[in-house]
VMD Tcl script that draws the C-alpha trace (Angstrom):
set ca {
  {0.10 0.01 0.04}
  {1.31 3.31 -0.79}
  {0.00 6.91 -0.41}
  {2.11 9.63 -0.74}
  {2.61 13.28 -1.82}
  {5.50 15.04 -3.44}
  {6.64 18.60 -4.67}
  {8.54 18.82 -8.20}
  {12.01 18.25 -6.72}
  {11.09 14.99 -5.27}
  {8.75 13.88 -8.03}
  {12.07 14.26 -10.40}
  {14.12 12.52 -7.94}
  {11.54 9.58 -7.86}
  {11.15 9.72 -11.80}
  {14.98 9.40 -11.90}
  {14.94 5.69 -10.35}
  {11.72 4.73 -12.32}
  {12.80 3.04 -15.59}
  {10.89 1.78 -18.68}
  {7.97 3.95 -18.64}
  {5.24 3.36 -21.39}
  {3.65 5.84 -23.33}
  {0.60 6.28 -21.17}
  {2.48 6.93 -17.97}
  {1.82 10.14 -16.35}
  {5.34 10.26 -15.19}
  {6.49 10.98 -18.82}
  {5.86 14.49 -18.25}
  {8.66 15.02 -15.74}
  {12.25 15.43 -16.20}
  {14.98 13.58 -14.08}
  {17.40 14.92 -11.80}
  {20.68 13.75 -10.65}
  {19.98 11.68 -7.54}
  {21.78 13.23 -4.77}
  {22.11 11.97 -1.49}
  {19.38 14.58 -0.15}
  {17.06 13.04 -2.86}
  {17.74 9.40 -1.54}
  {17.22 10.55 2.10}
  {13.98 11.79 1.32}
  {12.56 9.26 -0.57}
  {13.79 6.77 1.80}
  {12.12 8.61 4.67}
  {8.70 8.24 2.63}
  {9.49 4.45 2.32}
  {10.08 4.42 -1.31}
  {13.62 3.53 -1.79}
  {16.42 1.70 0.28}
  {19.56 3.52 1.35}
  {21.07 2.87 -2.00}
  {18.43 4.61 -4.04}
  {16.59 1.39 -5.20}
  {13.14 1.09 -5.20}
  {11.81 -1.25 -2.44}
  {10.05 -4.41 -3.44}
  {6.92 -3.75 -1.43}
  {6.15 -0.69 -3.75}
  {7.11 -2.21 -7.09}
  {3.46 -3.43 -7.96}
  {2.38 0.17 -7.58}
  {5.24 1.72 -9.43}
  {4.86 -0.68 -12.20}
  {1.16 0.11 -12.53}
  {1.87 3.91 -12.46}
  {5.06 3.56 -14.97}
  {3.53 1.17 -17.48}
  {-0.20 1.33 -17.17}
  {-2.36 -0.61 -19.71}
  {-5.16 2.02 -19.33}
  {-5.28 5.37 -17.89}
  {-8.67 7.49 -16.99}
  {-7.61 11.24 -16.61}
  {-9.88 14.26 -15.55}
  {-8.54 17.63 -15.60}
  {-10.50 20.40 -14.13}
  {-9.41 23.96 -14.30}
  {-10.89 26.78 -12.01}
  {-9.43 29.88 -10.39}
  {-5.66 29.93 -10.58}
  {-4.91 26.41 -10.77}
  {-5.31 23.13 -12.61}
  {-6.42 19.89 -10.94}
  {-5.56 16.51 -13.03}
  {-6.48 13.10 -11.69}
  {-5.06 10.09 -13.43}
  {-6.28 6.57 -12.63}
  {-3.78 3.90 -13.92}
  {-4.91 0.41 -14.37}
  {-3.04 -2.82 -14.94}
  {-4.20 -5.35 -17.63}
  {-6.66 -6.95 -15.43}
  {-8.48 -3.79 -14.15}
  {-8.66 -5.06 -10.82}
  {-5.35 -2.96 -9.44}
  {-5.15 0.62 -9.93}
  {-3.08 3.60 -8.86}
  {-4.15 7.21 -8.49}
  {-1.89 9.99 -9.59}
  {-3.06 13.48 -9.05}
  {-1.60 16.75 -9.95}
  {-2.33 19.98 -8.26}
  {-0.49 23.38 -8.61}
  {3.07 22.53 -7.07}
  {1.87 18.98 -5.53}
  {1.66 15.58 -6.79}
  {0.24 12.55 -5.20}
  {0.44 8.73 -5.54}
  {-2.30 6.45 -3.86}
  {-3.09 2.98 -4.48}
  {-5.49 2.66 -1.75}
  {-8.23 5.23 -2.87}
  {-11.31 3.85 -4.52}
  {-11.28 5.21 -8.40}
  {-14.95 6.29 -8.04}
  {-13.78 8.97 -5.41}
  {-13.10 11.15 -8.14}
  {-16.72 12.01 -8.59}
  {-16.91 12.96 -5.02}
  {-13.66 15.39 -5.56}
  {-15.32 16.94 -8.67}
  {-18.44 17.73 -6.49}
  {-16.48 19.52 -3.74}
  {-15.13 21.64 -6.97}
  {-18.21 22.26 -8.86}
  {-20.88 21.37 -6.46}
  {-23.57 18.89 -6.88}
  {-26.95 18.92 -8.94}
  {-29.16 16.63 -10.66}
}
mol new
graphics top color blue
foreach p $ca { graphics top sphere $p radius 0.5 }
foreach p [lrange $ca 0 end-1] q [lrange $ca 1 end] { graphics top cylinder $p $q radius 0.2 }
display resetview
């Protein structure tokens, strides 16, 4: 189970250690950066990499879906000064998914949330009506 948030620097550090992304991966939009000792320490504290900067075995299934999704549902909402983007990335069975959310300056990865929760998030932004 993985649920975490990142800023651009952490996202680019994580993107550096994730190899082999397919064309559907939302990670393709991010640059990579030199993997500094600080980057390793931050991702290690979050529980994503070991002390050598290698992805932990426990999160590989989630990272594999995120980097090589079979299908992606993307919802983009713009309003006010920011953009909200929500991606649900599915494996080839459509039983496993990983949510990747982009808000101004923040990114989150979540493999626990129900994909139908996107409707509730949109209702919070735009309201609910019949």
